[in-house]
Backbone as JSON, one array per atom type, in Angstrom:
{
  "sequence": "MSIITDNKVLVNICSGLKSKNKVTLGLLDALTAENEGHQVTLFLSI",
  "N": [[33.24, -66.45, -38.57], [36.7, -66.76, -38.89], [39.92, -65.3, -38.97], [43.29, -65.85, -39.51], [46.44, -64.52, -39.09], [49.9, -64.05, -38.92], [50.17, -65.08, -36.22], [48.0, -63.89, -35.05], [44.54, -63.71, -34.39], [41.38, -63.03, -35.67], [38.12, -63.08, -34.67], [34.99, -63.0, -35.9], [31.83, -62.51, -34.89], [28.65, -62.54, -35.87], [25.58, -62.47, -35.15], [22.21, -62.84, -34.16], [20.28, -63.04, -31.1], [18.75, -65.24, -31.47], [20.13, -67.36, -32.52], [21.89, -68.95, -30.62], [23.75, -70.99, -30.64], [25.59, -70.4, -32.7], [26.89, -68.2, -31.61], [28.04, -69.37, -29.35], [29.78, -71.26, -30.58], [31.51, -69.53, -31.95], [32.75, -68.21, -29.79], [33.97, -70.39, -28.62], [35.82, -71.04, -30.61], [37.46, -68.77, -30.39], [38.45, -69.09, -27.78], [39.85, -71.49, -28.04], [41.85, -70.74, -29.88], [43.18, -68.84, -28.32], [44.15, -70.49, -26.27], [46.01, -71.9, -27.75], [48.0, -70.12, -28.04], [47.7, -67.86, -29.63], [47.14, -64.38, -30.41], [44.11, -62.98, -29.75], [41.35, -61.31, -31.19], [38.11, -60.2, -30.75], [35.22, -59.53, -32.64], [32.14, -58.42, -32.19], [28.78, -58.38, -33.19], [25.33, -57.61, -33.5]],
  "CA": [[34.37, -66.41, -39.45], [37.97, -66.52, -38.23], [41.03, -64.97, -39.85], [44.55, -66.02, -38.79], [47.63, -63.98, -39.75], [51.03, -63.7, -38.04], [49.86, -65.45, -34.84], [46.88, -63.09, -34.58], [43.27, -64.28, -34.84], [40.19, -62.19, -35.59], [36.89, -63.87, -34.69], [33.86, -62.12, -36.17], [30.56, -63.17, -34.56], [27.54, -61.69, -36.3], [24.4, -63.31, -34.98], [21.24, -62.37, -33.19], [20.12, -63.91, -29.94], [18.0, -66.42, -31.86], [21.06, -68.44, -32.82], [22.87, -68.98, -29.54], [24.79, -71.96, -30.98], [26.61, -69.72, -33.48], [27.66, -67.38, -30.67], [28.82, -70.29, -28.54], [30.86, -71.81, -31.39], [32.48, -68.47, -32.19], [33.52, -68.0, -28.56], [34.8, -71.57, -28.46], [36.95, -70.84, -31.54], [38.35, -67.76, -29.81], [39.1, -69.69, -26.62], [40.81, -72.48, -28.55], [42.97, -69.99, -30.44], [43.9, -68.25, -27.18], [44.87, -71.58, -25.6], [47.09, -72.31, -28.62], [49.02, -69.08, -28.0], [47.43, -66.77, -30.57], [46.54, -63.14, -29.91], [42.74, -63.06, -30.26], [40.48, -60.14, -31.18], [36.7, -60.53, -31.02], [34.33, -58.5, -33.17], [30.78, -58.9, -31.93], [27.7, -57.53, -33.66], [24.01, -58.27, -33.47]],
  "C": [[35.62, -66.08, -38.65], [39.05, -66.25, -39.27], [42.31, -65.08, -39.03], [45.69, -65.47, -39.64], [48.67, -63.66, -38.68], [50.71, -63.92, -36.56], [48.75, -64.6, -34.23], [45.59, -63.67, -35.18], [42.17, -63.25, -34.64], [38.98, -63.1, -35.69], [35.73, -62.9, -34.81], [32.58, -62.91, -35.91], [29.44, -62.19, -34.88], [26.28, -62.54, -36.26], [23.48, -62.66, -33.96], [21.12, -63.36, -32.04], [19.33, -65.18, -30.27], [18.91, -67.62, -32.1], [22.19, -68.47, -31.79], [24.0, -69.96, -29.83], [25.91, -71.32, -31.79], [27.5, -68.86, -32.58], [28.58, -68.26, -29.85], [30.0, -70.85, -29.33], [31.93, -70.77, -31.71], [33.36, -68.2, -30.98], [34.43, -69.19, -28.28], [36.02, -71.51, -29.4], [37.97, -69.86, -30.95], [39.12, -68.34, -28.62], [40.16, -70.7, -27.04], [42.05, -71.79, -29.11], [43.82, -69.37, -29.33], [44.72, -69.31, -26.46], [46.05, -72.09, -26.43], [48.17, -71.23, -28.74], [48.84, -67.94, -28.98], [46.91, -65.55, -29.83], [45.17, -63.04, -30.56], [42.03, -61.71, -30.13], [39.08, -60.6, -31.54], [35.98, -59.32, -31.58], [32.92, -59.04, -33.05], [29.77, -57.89, -32.45], [26.41, -58.32, -33.67], [23.27, -57.94, -34.74]]
}
């Protein structure tokens, strides 16, 4: 899940190690937002 407000992005990745694709997609979202000039915060939980 990603939340965008005032040029800030929060990416919440909540997945176990069984679903590596979800983790990869969440990190890709964060990288894309960073490349577009947003301030990115990652919240990671297992």
